[in-house]
N, C-alpha and C positions, 0 to 999 in steps of 0.2 A: 819620296824624292818629286812625284811626277804631280803630287796632289789631285791623281783621281781617285784616289782611296784604295780600297783591297782589292784583291781578284780571287775568285772565288770558285772554289771546282769542287767535284764530286770526289775525285780519286787523289792520294797522295802522290801515286807517282805521277802525276803531272808536273808536280811541283819537282819533285826530288832527278825527274829528265832534265829540267832546264838547267842550262851552263850559265846563266847569270847571276845564281844564287847560290852564295857560299854556306851559309850553315840554316840550320830552322828552328824552330821551338816546337817540342811536342807538349802539348797540352790536353790532349784528349782522357779519357778515364784511365785508370790503371792498370787494364786489359792487353791496353795495345801500346805501353810507353816503351816497353822492350822491343819488342819487335819492330815498331815505328824506327828506332832510335839504330837496330842492327841496318834495317834497309835504307838507313840514310846514310849510315857509314859504309855500308856497300857501292851508295852512290857519291862516294866524294864528297858527303856535306861535314859542317859541323855541326855536332849538336848541344842544345841546351834543352834540357828536361825535367818536367816537374815531377815530383816527389809522390808517392814511392815509386822508383824507376824499374820495379820490378815486382813480379807475381807471386815470384819462387826462388829458392836456391839456385838451381840451374839456370835459371833468367836471369840470372844477378852475375853468373859467370859468364854466360853467350854472351852479353852487353859488353863487358870489360874486356872481352875476348874478342869482339868483333870492331870496336873503337881503339884498342892496338893494333890488330892486324892490321886496318886500314889507314891509321896515324892519323886519327881524327882527332881533334880536341873535341872534349864532354866535359862540359858543367851540371850536375845534378842542381836541380832549384830547391837545395838544404842552403839558405840563403846564412843561415846564423851564421858560420863560420866568417862572412864578411859585416858582420855586424859589430859596433866596437866593442860592447859589454859583454859580449860572450869571449870575442879574443884577448879582451882583457882579463877573464876568468882564465882562460886556457895558458896566456902568460904566465898567472900567477902559478898554475899550475906545474908549467915547463921551468920555471925560474929558479925554486927549491924553496920559496916564500913560506911555500904551506909545508915544508918538511918532506920525506917521501909518503905520496899519495896509498891511502891504503882502501879508500873506499868513493865510488862515485855513483850519482843518484840520476837518472834519468826519469822524465815527468812523461806518460804515456797514457791514452784513455783506458779506461776500465774495460778489459777485454770480454766480448760477447762473441755467443756462437754463433754460426751462421743463421741469418735468416730464411724465412720460409717464401717460396717463391710467390711470386706474385699473380693474380689470371690472368690467364691470356686475354688479349682484345684483339678488334679486328685492324690489320696492318694499315698503316699512313702510306698517303702518296710515295712512292720513292724518293720524289723529287725533292721532297721535304723532310722526312727521315728515310733513308737506306738500313733498314733493319738490320740487314746481312753484314752490310759493312760498319755498322756502330759494335755489333758483335763483335765481326772482325775472329781474332784466334780463340774468342772464349768459345765455350759449348753452347749450342741451338737450345735455347729456350723461349716461349711464348710471346709476342712483344705486348710490355704496358709502357705506357708514358709514362708511369712515374720514373720508372728505370731512366727515360733520356734526359728528363729536368733534372737528374743529380739526385735520384733516391737509391742510386746503384751500390752505396754505400752499404757494407753489412751485408749483402751474399755474395758468398763466398766466389763465385765463377767471375766477378768484378774486382773485389777488393783482397787485399793481403789478410792472410792468415786471423784468424780472432779481431782486426783491427787494427794489429799492432804494430806495423808499420806506417799507420794511416801521421803518426807523432814521432812514433820511434824512430823512423828514419830523419829525425832531425835530433832527438837528443840523445840516442844510444849514439848518433855518428858524432855529436860534441864529447860524450864521455870515451868515445875510442880517440878521439884527437886530444884530449887532456892527459890520456894515460899513456900517450904514444904509442897504441894500438892498432893504429893505422892500415898494417900488415898481418894484422890477427884477430882472432874473434874468441867472445869467452870459451872454455873448456866443458862448462859444466853451468846446467842453469835448474836449481829445485824452486817448485811451485808453492808458496805459503795459501794464496787465495786466488779470487778472479783479478783481483788488487795487486799485488804482490809478487812479483819474480825474483829470485838473486841469481844471477849471475857470478863466474869467476874464472879469474883469466889464468894463463899458465904460469906467469909470478907471483899468484896470491890475492892481485888488487880484486875489491868486491866491485860489481855490478849491482846498484839498485834501483827495478823497477816499479815506481808506484804512480801513480792516479795523480793527476792537476789539471786545472781549470776550468772555466765553467759550472758546471753544480758538481763536479768529483773535489773531494778533499784531499789533501796528502801530507797534512802537516807542513808546507811551504811557506818557509819566509816572506821570498819575495811574490808580488802579483804576476796575472797574468797566466797567460800558455808557454808550455815547452819551457818548464825550466828544468836547470843541473845544478848538482851540486859537486864540489869535489873538495875532499876531505884529506889532508894528510895530520902527521902526527906533531906537526907545528901551527895547525891552524886551517880553518875552513871560508870556501867560497860560494856564494849563491848569485845565479842572474836567469833571469827571465823576459821575454818578450816588450815589457814594461821600458826597458831601456836598465833597469834597477841592478846596480850589484852591492850586495851584504856582503859581511864578513864577519869574522872572529873576533877583528880589532882595528881599528881606524887606522895603524899604521900600513895594512896591507890596502889601502883603497886610496894611496897616496899615487899618483898620476892617472887615478881613475879616466876615461875619457868624459868630455861635458858635454861633448853634441851629438849624445849616442841617438841612431834612429829605433823604432821599434822593430822589432825582432820579425815581422813580418814585412816590412820594407826590403824590397831586392834590390834597389839600385846598385849599391856598391857591389854586389852578385854580381847583377849581369854587367856591369862595367867592365869586371873583369875577365867576364868571359870574352869578350867584343875583345880588349887587346888582346888577350891569349889567340885570338883567330887570327889577329893581324901575325902575332910574335911568333905563333906557335909554341906557347909554352904551355904548362899546364897549371889548370886552374885549379883553385882549394877544394873542390869538390870532383875531381877527375874521375875517371871509369873507375879506377884501381879505389880509391877510397871510397867511393860510391860502393863499389863489392862489398869490401868488408861490413861496411855498416848495415847493408842490406841483410845479408848472411845471417849477421845478428840475429837481427829483428824474426826473419823467417823460420830460423833455427828457437829462438825463446817462443815462436806462438805455434811450431809443431807440437813441442812437448806437453804446451798447456792444452792444444785441440784433442791430443790422444790421453789427455788427463793420466799423465806420468806426475808421480812423486817429483822424478829428478832425471834429468838425463845429460848422456855426456857426449860431447862431439869434437873431432878432433880437425884443427885448423887448417896442417896441412893440406890434406885430403877435403876439404871443407865437407864430410858425412857425418853420420853420428856412431857412434861407439856401439855395438852389438846390438843393432836395433832396426832390424829390416822395414818393418812398418813405418817407420820414423824416416827412414831413407828412402822409402817409397815418396813418401808426402812432399819429396825435394823437389820434385816436378810435376807437370801437368801435362796432358794429353792438347795440342792444340788443333782446331777444327781447320780443315782445309782449305 
């Protein structure tokens, strides 16, 4: 408003303690997302948080609980809920035009084990990079410049399990929405390979997680990243980030949007968040929706990381069934 540019500060508390700020955008690396959201909610701020919004099942729960307890507006950066071609595909699933939905497909990245730690380097001037603050709640490890210039992905301490939440937080979220499963998660995950996970909801609907985009191949019809496909007993529809809609028949495409944004465009999603800050309404990617979609991602990743052939999960308790080792991985210790 003033034309004076941005105010910079070292500690987020300097922003959260200000009474003239109503809402914040959390765009740190993943390790800080949930805890920063909780701090902001406690400080009475509304929150737009980039995805993935949590590192674990427990953080997903804590984030939603804090937002609801403090009555804040929350929007996850899963913007495809407000991109027209994805909305149109979900409309087809909800309208019954595809018949009874029996299978949904989510594009993910190929699952990969944790990367080895990088060698330690001399700490920089803390006025340039506060390494302790950068790590935040993550476990201590020696500084390496590659982490702070964006190469933290793939390192377990900084990234969601096996990299699955990186795109799964978008695509599993859309499958949850299309199947009316925003209040639950799959009850079973079976592992076919590093590239294929088969989930099943309590009502029998199948969730197929398979690679997409860049160098990954997954036999998708639509181009671009983050594709999803919804299949019913009377037809199917597939959509992706290039704004494309492909369906089993031309009649299903009647009424499709003609001014579709690319899936990476967050404009309408951010606009909805700002409108809800004023109205106190619930955005499309609110804390409860985000909780379930992220829990599904983390649960699927844990079974793969443990080398299981199959795991069972209870959506009501959000715990694994008869698997203590998997349940221990539902949380991580935070550094003081």
